[in-house]
C-alpha positions in Angstrom: 0.0 0.0 0.0 1.3 3.4 -0.9 2.5 5.9 1.7 -0.2 8.6 2.2 2.3 11.0 3.8 3.0 12.5 0.4 -0.6 13.5 0.0 -1.1 14.7 3.5 2.1 16.8 3.6 1.3 20.0 1.7 5.0 20.9 1.1 5.8 17.4 -0.2 2.7 17.4 -2.3 3.6 20.8 -3.9 7.1 19.7 -4.5 5.9 16.4 -6.2 3.5 18.4 -8.4 6.2 21.0 -9.3 8.7 18.3 -10.3 6.1 16.5 -12.3 5.2 19.7 -14.2 8.9 20.3 -14.8 9.2 16.9 -16.4 6.0 17.4 -18.4 7.4 20.7 -19.8 10.6 18.9 -20.8 8.7 16.2 -22.8 5.8 18.3 -24.0 7.3 18.7 -27.5 7.5 14.9 -27.9 3.8 14.6 -27.0 2.5 17.3 -29.3 -0.6 16.2 -31.1 -1.1 13.1 -29.0 -4.3 12.4 -27.2 -4.5 10.4 -24.1 -2.9 10.6 -20.7 0.7 10.7 -19.5 1.7 9.2 -16.1 4.8 10.8 -14.7 6.8 9.4 -11.8 8.9 12.4 -10.8 11.5 10.8 -8.6 12.8 8.6 -11.4 11.7 10.9 -14.3 9.9 7.9 -15.9 6.8 8.7 -17.8 4.2 6.5 -19.6 1.7 7.4 -22.3 -1.6 5.7 -22.7 -4.8 6.3 -24.6 -6.7 6.2 -21.4 -6.0 6.9 -17.7 -6.2 3.1 -17.2 -3.7 2.4 -19.9 -1.2 5.0 -18.6 -1.7 3.6 -15.1 -1.1 0.0 -16.2 2.2 1.0 -17.7 3.2 3.1 -14.6 2.1 0.3 -12.2 4.3 -2.3 -14.0 7.4 -0.2 -13.1 6.2 1.6 -9.9 3.6 -0.5 -8.2 1.7 1.3 -5.5 3.7 4.5 -6.2 2.5 8.0 -6.6 2.3 9.3 -10.1 1.1 12.5 -11.8 -1.4 12.0 -14.5 -1.8 14.8 -17.1 -3.4 15.1 -20.5 -1.0 16.5 -23.1 -3.8 18.4 -24.9 -5.0 20.0 -21.6 -2.3 20.3 -18.9 -4.8 21.7 -16.5 -6.5 18.3 -16.5 -4.0 16.7 -14.0 -4.1 14.8 -10.8 -1.7 12.9 -8.6 -2.8 9.3 -7.7 -1.3 6.1 -6.5 -1.0 3.5 -9.2 -3.5 0.7 -8.9 
């Protein structure tokens, strides 16, 4: 089971989101024109692209089971959320 401290600790949560957005900015050019969802694991810098949230999650879960990831839509970066892979 994932550690909920990251979600409960406001500073840690903000740092997680900031790092995730930084990674997203770095890969945004590669994702241009793609639809779907990107799952970003900011500690490793790993990211996974899927046509759906579930597909992106499955790819992230395979490498980071029960880890926190930042899900974002390349075509709408405001549509983002941090969740534990499931």
